[in-house]
C-alpha positions in Angstrom: -38.7 45.7 180.3 -37.7 48.4 178.0 -34.2 50.8 178.8 -34.3 54.4 177.9 -30.9 56.6 177.4 -30.8 59.0 180.0 -29.3 62.1 177.7 -27.9 65.6 180.3 -31.2 67.9 179.1 -28.1 71.0 179.0 -25.1 68.8 177.0 -27.1 66.1 175.2 -24.0 63.7 176.7 -24.4 59.9 177.3 -22.4 59.6 180.2 -24.0 59.6 182.9 -24.4 58.1 186.4 -27.0 58.0 189.5 -26.7 60.3 192.1 -28.7 59.1 194.9 -31.9 60.4 195.5 -34.6 64.0 196.0 -36.4 64.4 199.2 -39.6 63.5 196.7 -37.8 59.7 196.6 -37.0 60.5 192.6 -33.7 59.6 190.6 -30.5 61.8 190.7 -28.5 62.1 187.8 -24.7 62.8 186.8 -23.4 64.0 184.0 -20.0 63.3 183.7 -18.7 65.6 180.8 -16.2 68.0 182.1 -17.5 71.1 180.7 -21.7 70.8 181.5 -22.6 73.0 183.3 -25.5 71.6 185.5 -23.8 68.5 186.4 -27.1 67.1 188.3 -30.5 67.0 187.3 -34.0 64.6 187.3 -36.0 63.8 184.3 -39.1 64.0 185.7 -39.4 68.1 187.4 -42.9 68.7 189.6 -42.1 72.8 189.8 -41.4 75.0 186.4 -38.0 76.8 188.6 -36.4 74.0 188.3 -36.0 73.3 184.7 -32.7 74.2 182.4 -34.8 75.6 179.7 -37.0 78.0 182.1 -33.6 78.8 183.2 -32.4 80.2 180.2 -35.8 81.7 179.5 -35.4 84.1 183.3 -32.0 85.4 181.9 -33.4 85.6 178.4 -37.0 88.0 179.4 -35.4 90.0 181.7 -32.2 90.7 179.1 -34.9 91.4 177.4 -36.6 94.2 179.3 -39.3 92.1 181.2 -40.0 93.1 184.6 -39.1 90.1 187.8 -43.5 89.4 188.3 -43.6 89.6 183.7 -41.9 86.4 184.1 -42.5 85.0 186.6 -46.4 85.2 185.2 -45.4 84.1 181.6 -42.9 81.1 183.1 -46.0 80.3 185.5 -43.2 80.3 188.6 -43.1 82.4 191.2 -41.5 86.5 191.7 -38.8 84.7 194.2 -37.3 81.8 192.0 -36.7 84.5 189.7 -34.9 87.0 191.6 -33.2 84.0 192.8 -32.0 82.6 188.9 -31.1 85.8 188.5 -28.9 86.5 191.9 -27.0 83.6 190.6 -25.9 85.5 187.6 -23.9 88.1 190.0 -20.2 87.1 189.3 -20.5 89.0 185.7 -17.4 89.7 183.5 -16.5 93.3 184.2 -14.0 93.8 181.3 -14.0 92.3 177.5 -11.9 90.1 177.5 -12.0 88.7 173.5 -10.7 92.9 173.0 -8.2 92.0 175.7 -7.2 88.7 174.6 -7.0 89.7 170.9 -4.6 92.8 172.0 -2.1 90.2 173.5 -0.3 87.7 171.5 0.3 85.3 173.9 -3.5 84.5 174.9 -5.9 83.3 172.7 -6.6 85.4 169.3 -10.2 86.1 168.9 -11.8 87.4 165.6 -11.0 90.8 165.9 -8.9 93.4 164.7 -5.6 94.0 166.6 -5.3 98.1 167.3 -1.7 98.5 167.9 -2.9 102.1 169.4 -5.6 101.5 171.4 -7.8 104.7 171.7 -11.0 104.6 174.0 -14.3 107.0 174.3 -15.0 107.4 178.1 -18.9 108.6 179.5 -21.4 108.0 182.3 -24.8 107.5 181.7 -27.6 107.8 184.7 -30.9 105.9 185.3 -32.3 105.5 188.6 -33.5 102.6 191.2 -36.3 102.8 193.5 -37.1 106.4 192.5 -35.2 109.1 190.5 -33.8 110.9 193.5 -31.6 107.8 194.0 -29.4 107.8 190.3 -27.2 104.8 189.4 -24.6 105.2 186.9 -23.3 103.8 184.3 -19.3 103.4 183.6 -18.2 102.8 180.6 -15.1 103.2 177.9 -15.9 102.0 174.0 -12.7 101.4 171.2 -12.4 104.5 169.7 -12.0 102.6 166.4 -14.9 99.6 166.6 -17.2 100.8 169.2 -17.3 97.7 171.2 -17.5 98.6 175.2 -14.2 97.3 176.6 -14.9 97.6 180.3 -17.7 99.1 182.6 -18.7 99.3 186.2 -21.3 101.0 188.1 -21.6 103.3 191.2 -22.7 106.3 192.2 -21.4 110.2 190.1 -18.1 110.1 191.5 -14.4 109.9 191.0 -14.1 106.9 193.2 -16.2 105.0 190.7 -14.4 106.6 187.6 -10.9 105.3 189.4 -12.6 101.3 189.6 -13.2 101.9 185.5 -9.7 103.8 184.8 -7.8 100.6 186.2 -10.3 97.7 184.9 -8.9 99.9 181.4 -5.3 98.9 182.4 -4.3 95.6 180.5 -5.5 97.4 177.7 -2.8 99.8 177.8 -4.9 103.1 176.1 -3.1 105.6 174.6 -5.6 108.8 173.7 -8.2 108.9 176.3 -11.6 110.8 174.0 -14.7 112.3 177.1 -16.3 115.2 177.9 -16.0 118.4 180.0 -16.8 115.7 183.6 -14.5 116.9 186.0 -13.4 113.8 186.9 -12.0 112.5 183.5 -9.4 116.1 183.7 -8.1 115.1 187.0 -7.5 111.7 186.8 -6.2 111.5 183.3 -2.9 112.2 181.4 -3.2 115.9 179.8 -1.2 114.4 177.2 -3.1 111.8 176.8 -6.5 113.3 176.9 -8.7 114.6 174.6 -12.2 116.9 176.1 -14.4 117.3 172.8 -17.8 115.8 171.7 -16.5 115.9 168.2 -14.2 112.4 168.7 -17.0 111.1 171.1 -19.9 110.2 168.9 -19.8 106.4 169.3 -20.1 106.1 172.9 -23.0 108.9 172.5 -24.7 106.2 169.8 -24.1 103.8 171.9 -26.0 105.8 174.8 -28.6 105.3 172.8 -28.7 101.3 171.7 -28.3 100.8 175.7 -31.5 103.4 176.8 -33.0 101.4 173.9 -32.9 97.6 174.6 -32.3 97.8 178.2 -35.5 99.4 180.1 -34.1 99.3 183.1 -32.0 102.3 181.4 -34.8 104.7 180.5 -35.2 107.5 182.5 -39.2 107.9 181.9 -40.2 103.8 183.1 -42.2 101.4 185.4 -39.4 99.4 184.8 -36.8 99.5 187.0 -35.5 97.6 189.8 -35.5 98.0 194.0 -32.5 97.1 194.6 -29.1 97.7 193.6 -28.0 94.7 193.1 -30.7 93.3 190.5 -30.3 96.6 188.2 -26.6 95.5 187.7 -27.0 92.4 187.2 -29.8 92.9 184.6 -27.6 95.2 182.6 -24.2 93.4 183.6 -25.9 90.1 181.6 -27.1 91.8 178.9 -23.5 93.7 178.4 -21.8 90.2 178.7 -23.8 88.5 176.1 -24.3 91.3 173.7 -20.9 93.2 174.0 -18.5 91.0 175.5 -19.9 87.6 173.7 -20.0 85.8 176.8 -23.1 83.6 177.3 -24.8 83.6 179.8 
């Protein structure tokens, strides 16, 4: 009898213990590595949707513009599996922790240039969910010097949503805000720290073009739209978390 070593399919760790059996009688294993994100697994899955690599591909395809049914067809899984996997990613970062930590000497310093007096450009961009009558706005702020997204939130085109973004920006200690002439900014930002005009919002306008090019759900002339606000927000959040915040999802 030949014993085959069992390795974790995610982290590759070999410290594995048995953890009962599935309803189909297959052996379930438990990864004892403290940093492993999966923990329990089986060696031979009957359904592709259970495979860890397939779950990663679902996120990759969603970020890169594939629809629910496109992803299901390519990966040979059900659309319900795709939706359920994306819904698990609802706990996303709304703040760029890497930049925030670089401004705080008590935190871990990331390889980002420290800015003594951080300045931010703020703007909002619209897309839609289900139909163009149901607009969904992405409010975000970028570092005026580096162009990195500092924080974002999604919602209606109302003052209440902007106030959420303003609250997210408070830990950064922004000393100057650059915006367009939308009334919410003028009503809620200190006049002595607020500058209105297109001259200082070039980077965030360019960021809009990048986001619309890479996130299909932000393109205003498209058939790749979401049917639910939650799914719309998750896909956009996944993209920003991975490519702007450097959070692996």
